[in-house]
C-alpha positions as CSV (number, residue, x, y, z in Angstrom):
1,M,0.0,0.0,0.0
2,I,1.4,3.4,-1.0
3,V,1.0,6.1,1.7
4,R,0.8,9.6,0.3
5,K,1.3,12.7,2.2
6,R,-1.7,14.8,2.4
7,P,-1.6,17.8,0.1
8,R,-2.7,20.0,2.9
9,E,0.4,19.3,4.9
10,K,2.6,20.1,2.0
11,Y,0.7,23.4,1.5
12,F,1.2,24.5,5.2
13,R,4.9,23.8,5.0
14,R,5.1,26.0,1.9
15,V,3.0,28.8,3.5
16,S,5.2,28.9,6.7
17,R,8.3,29.1,4.5
18,Y,6.7,31.9,2.5
19,W,5.9,33.9,5.6
20,A,9.5,33.4,6.9
21,D,10.9,34.6,3.6
22,L,8.6,37.5,3.5
23,R,9.6,38.5,7.1
24,E,13.3,38.3,6.1
25,Y,12.7,40.4,2.9
26,R,10.8,43.1,4.9
27,R,13.6,43.2,7.5
28,R,16.3,43.6,4.8
29,I,14.2,46.4,3.1
30,H,13.7,48.1,6.6
31,N,17.5,48.0,7.3
32,R,18.3,49.3,3.8
33,R,16.0,52.2,4.2
34,K,17.2,53.0,7.7
35,A,20.8,53.1,6.3
36,Q,19.7,55.4,3.5
37,R,18.0,57.7,5.9
38,K,21.1,57.8,8.1
39,S,23.4,58.5,5.1
40,E,21.1,61.3,3.9
41,S,21.2,63.0,7.3
42,I,25.0,62.6,7.3
43,D,25.3,64.3,3.9
44,M,23.8,67.5,5.2
45,A,26.0,67.4,8.4
46,R,29.0,68.7,6.5
47,T,28.7,72.4,5.7
48,F,31.1,74.7,3.9
49,T,31.9,78.4,4.0
50,V,32.4,80.2,0.8
51,S,36.2,80.2,1.2
52,E,36.3,76.5,2.1
53,A,34.2,75.7,-1.0
54,Q,36.5,77.9,-3.2
55,T,39.6,76.0,-2.0
56,L,38.0,72.7,-2.9
57,L,37.1,73.7,-6.4
58,P,40.3,72.6,-8.2
59,V,40.3,69.1,-6.9
60,L,36.5,68.8,-7.3
61,E,36.8,70.2,-10.9
62,S,39.2,67.5,-11.9
63,L,37.0,64.8,-10.4
64,L,33.9,66.2,-12.1
65,R,35.7,66.3,-15.5
66,S,36.7,62.8,-15.1
67,A,33.1,61.7,-14.3
68,M,31.8,63.7,-17.2
69,Q,34.2,62.2,-19.6
70,S,33.3,58.7,-18.4
71,K,29.7,59.4,-18.7
72,A,30.2,60.6,-22.3
73,L,32.1,57.4,-23.1
74,I,29.3,55.3,-21.5
75,E,26.7,57.1,-23.7
76,E,28.8,56.7,-26.8
77,V,29.2,52.9,-26.3
78,D,25.5,52.6,-25.4
79,A,24.6,54.3,-28.7
80,E,26.9,52.0,-30.6
81,M,25.4,48.9,-29.0
82,Q,21.9,50.1,-29.6
83,S,22.8,50.8,-33.3
84,L,24.3,47.3,-33.5
85,A,21.2,45.7,-32.0
86,S,18.9,47.5,-34.3
87,R,21.0,46.6,-37.4
88,I,20.9,43.0,-36.3
89,F,17.2,43.1,-35.9
90,I,16.5,44.8,-39.2
91,N,18.7,42.5,-41.2
92,G,17.4,39.4,-39.4
93,G,20.8,38.7,-38.1
94,T,24.4,39.7,-39.1
95,L,28.0,38.8,-38.6
96,V,29.4,40.6,-35.6
97,D,33.0,41.2,-34.6
98,V,32.6,39.7,-31.2
99,V,36.1,40.8,-30.0
100,S,35.6,44.4,-30.8
101,V,32.1,44.4,-29.2
102,A,33.5,42.8,-26.0
103,R,36.3,45.3,-25.9
104,R,33.9,48.2,-26.2
105,K,31.7,46.7,-23.4
106,A,34.8,46.4,-21.2
107,E,35.7,50.0,-21.9
108,R,32.2,50.9,-20.9
109,D,32.3,49.0,-17.7
110,K,35.7,50.6,-16.8
111,A,34.3,54.0,-17.6
112,E,31.2,53.3,-15.5
113,Q,33.4,52.4,-12.5
114,R,35.6,55.5,-13.0
115,A,32.4,57.7,-13.0
116,K,31.0,56.0,-9.9
117,D,34.4,56.4,-8.1
118,A,34.7,60.1,-9.0
119,V,31.1,60.8,-7.9
120,A,31.6,58.8,-4.7
121,E,34.8,60.7,-4.0
122,I,33.0,64.1,-4.5
123,D,30.1,62.9,-2.3
124,A,32.6,61.8,0.4
125,T,33.7,65.4,0.8
126,G,30.1,66.4,1.5
127,V,29.5,68.2,-1.8
128,Q,26.5,67.2,-3.8
129,V,26.7,66.3,-7.5
130,K,23.5,67.7,-9.1
131,D,24.1,67.3,-12.8
132,L,26.8,65.5,-14.7
133,D,25.7,66.8,-18.1
134,I,26.6,70.5,-17.3
135,G,28.8,69.9,-14.3
136,L,26.8,71.2,-11.4
137,L,27.9,71.0,-7.8
138,D,26.2,72.2,-4.6
139,F,27.9,72.9,-1.3
140,P,25.7,73.0,1.8
141,C,26.1,76.2,3.8
142,V,24.5,77.5,7.0
143,V,23.5,81.1,6.9
144,E,21.5,82.5,9.9
145,G,20.5,79.1,11.0
146,E,19.2,78.1,7.6
147,V,20.8,75.6,5.3
148,I,21.3,76.9,1.8
149,L,23.3,75.5,-1.2
150,L,26.3,77.3,-2.7
151,C,26.0,76.6,-6.4
152,W,28.9,76.1,-8.8
153,K,28.8,75.2,-12.4
154,L,31.7,73.8,-14.4
155,G,33.4,76.7,-16.4
156,E,32.8,79.3,-13.7
157,D,35.9,80.7,-12.1
158,K,34.6,80.8,-8.5
159,I,31.4,80.2,-6.6
160,T,29.1,83.3,-7.1
161,H,25.6,81.9,-6.7
162,W,23.4,80.1,-4.2
163,H,19.9,78.7,-3.9
164,G,17.6,77.3,-1.3
165,Q,17.2,73.5,-0.9
166,E,13.9,73.4,-2.6
167,E,14.6,75.9,-5.4
168,G,17.2,74.2,-7.5
169,F,19.4,75.6,-10.3
170,A,16.6,77.8,-11.7
171,G,16.4,79.6,-8.4
172,R,20.1,80.6,-8.3
173,K,20.8,84.1,-6.9
174,P,24.1,85.9,-6.6
175,I,25.9,85.6,-3.3
176,D,25.0,88.6,-1.2
177,E,26.5,90.5,1.7
178,R,24.3,88.4,4.2
179,I,26.1,85.2,3.2
180,L,29.5,86.7,3.3
181,R,28.8,88.4,6.7
182,S,27.6,85.1,8.3
183,Q,30.8,83.4,7.0
184,K,32.9,86.1,8.8
185,K,31.0,85.5,12.1
186,S,31.6,81.7,12.0
187,N,35.3,82.2,11.4
């Protein structure tokens, strides 16, 4: 006589495993979000004066240029790969030089890593990278108890503008006496 397990017992084993997996997944998500919130609060902990931000510009400019060049290379290789894929699709297949395609993909991966490293290094200083296309950096700064962002764009000689946290690039205003005065008080 063949004894079969009841389907119901099998089902209950699966359900309990499902709930255990779900609890584990939710715990990981909760920890990840908690770490993100913690890192976001740390980012705003570092603030700069106008003179401190000015002294960092040469180093940050070279890092930003490196990240921008890497991004341009990534976009170039992606366009080539997209063109190749569409050519293969339209022709119903084609001969591909696998070695050169693999080489370009490896170049893309290296460029991606260089860009990530450069942006991470900029972020580690407390400076925020806002736009890699135009080369936009923001330096958190405290003025009269309020956090503002000193704004610098690649190509500018020095930091001459600022904006509030909610305003963004479109809300840039020239650095006024109030900001310079508060910097002198803190020094």
